[in-house]
N, C-alpha and C positions, 0 to 999 in steps of 0.2 A: 133330395134322396130320402126315401122313407126309412130304409134300414141301413145305417152306417155303422162303422166300427164303434162310434160313440154310443150308439144304441145298444150294441152288444155289451160294451162295458157297463152301461147302466143296468142292463138285465143281470149281469154278473153281480153288481153291487146289490141289487134287490134280492138276489139269491143269498148273498152274504148276510143280509138282514134276517132272512129266514133261518139260516144256520146259527146266527147269533142268538136268536130267540130260543132255538132248541138248546144251545149250549147254556144259556142263562137259566133255562128251566132245569137242566141237569145239575147245575151248581148253585141253585137258588139259596141254599143254606149258607153258602159262603158270601154271596152278594148281599143278602138281606141284612138290613141294619137292625140289631137287637134293640129291644125296648128298655134295656137297662140304662142306668145313668152313668155307669163306669166308662170313662173315656178310653181306658186301655183296651177294653173289649169291643168298643164300637168304632175305633179309628180305621182299622183295616176294611171292614165292610163298607164304611162310608166312602173311603177312597176307591174301593172297587166299584161301588155304585156310580160315583162320579166318572170313573173311567169308562164304565159301560155306557152311560149317557153320552159322554164325549165321543165314543166310538160311533154311536148311532147318529148323532148330529154330524159327525165328520163324514159318514157315508151319505147322508142327505146333502151335505155341502158338495161332495164330489159329484153326486148325481146332477145337482144344479149347475155345477161348473161344466160338466160334460154337455148339458143342454145348452149352455152358453157357447160351447165349441160348435154345436150343430147350428145354432141360430144366434149369431153375434149381435143382432138387433133386439134381443129379448127385453132389454131394459129400456128401450125407447117407446114401448107401448104405453098408451094412456091409462091402462089398467093400474099401473103403479101409483098414479096420483090418488086413486081411491082405495088402493089395496089395504093400507093399515086399518081403516074403518071397517071395510068388508071382512077382513080376517078377524078383527076383534069381535064383531057381531057373530061371526061363524064360530069362534072359539067359545064365547059365552053361551050360545045356544047349544053347542056340543057338550059343554060342561053341565048345563042344566039337564039335558037329555040323559047324560051318563049318570048323574046323581039320581035323577028320577027313576031311571031304569034299575039302578042298583038297589033302590028301595023295594022293588018288586021281586017276589020270589022266583018267577020263571027266569028272569035275566040273571039273577044271582046263581041259580042252579046251572044255567047254561055256562056261566063263567067258571064255575067249579068243575063242571064236567069237561070243558075244553079250555084248560088253563092257558094254552098258547094264544087264545084269543085276547087275553090280557095284554100280550106283547103287541098285538095289532092295534089295540086301543092306545097303548103307550106310544107306539110309532106314530099313530095319527096325531096325538096331541103334541109330540115333539116336533113333527113336521109343521104343524100349525104355528107353534111358537117360533120355529126357525124362519118360517115364511114371514111372520109378523116382524121379526127383527130385520130380516132382509128388506121388507117393504119400507120399514122406518129408515133404514140406512139409505135406501134408494131415494126416498123423499127428501132426506136431509142433504145427501151428498150428490144428488142427481147427476150432473155432468162433470163434476170436479174430479172424480176418480174412476178408474177402470172397473169393468164388471168383475174381474177376478178379485180385486181388492174389496169390492162390496160384499162378495161372497165370503171372503176371509174375515172381514169385519163382522158379518152376521154370524159366522161360526163362533168367534170369540165372544161376541155379545150374548149369544144364546147360552154358551157355556157359563159365562159370568152370571146370567140370570138364573140358571139352574142351580149353580153352586150357592148363590145367595138364598134362593128359595129353599134349598135343602137345609141349610144351616139355620134359617129362620124357623122352619117347621121343627 
């Protein structure tokens, strides 16, 4: 079946990502972590940033879970054997292209003019990281746990990776 109720829910979740980007842009001063070293002033924005990222990754995990409902054999594909390497290469190439593009004035001007495109880029990289963690979980846990647990583990693994990355930076 091409268009099922799961597809409708996935479409709604993608729409929620759009609304989340719009809301985040409206409240970007509250979410943005200040550059000061005072912990009292930077704790709330850091927590809000982590919650924002967790919400995005949660929506991606729900979309993947709904895809699992549509196709229960999704994790039996041979793609998952090579997926971690493919996604790492794709992630590195994307980072190099993004950094290179950011060094060029036309791309920087485009991002300043259309600030919501930054959220698309953020969503893209978060999806790649989430898929990388999911592919790693799939490779390690292959047939020992269910698909729902793999998706849950990838959600928590992605959040843990993001929290550690934020505090390291």
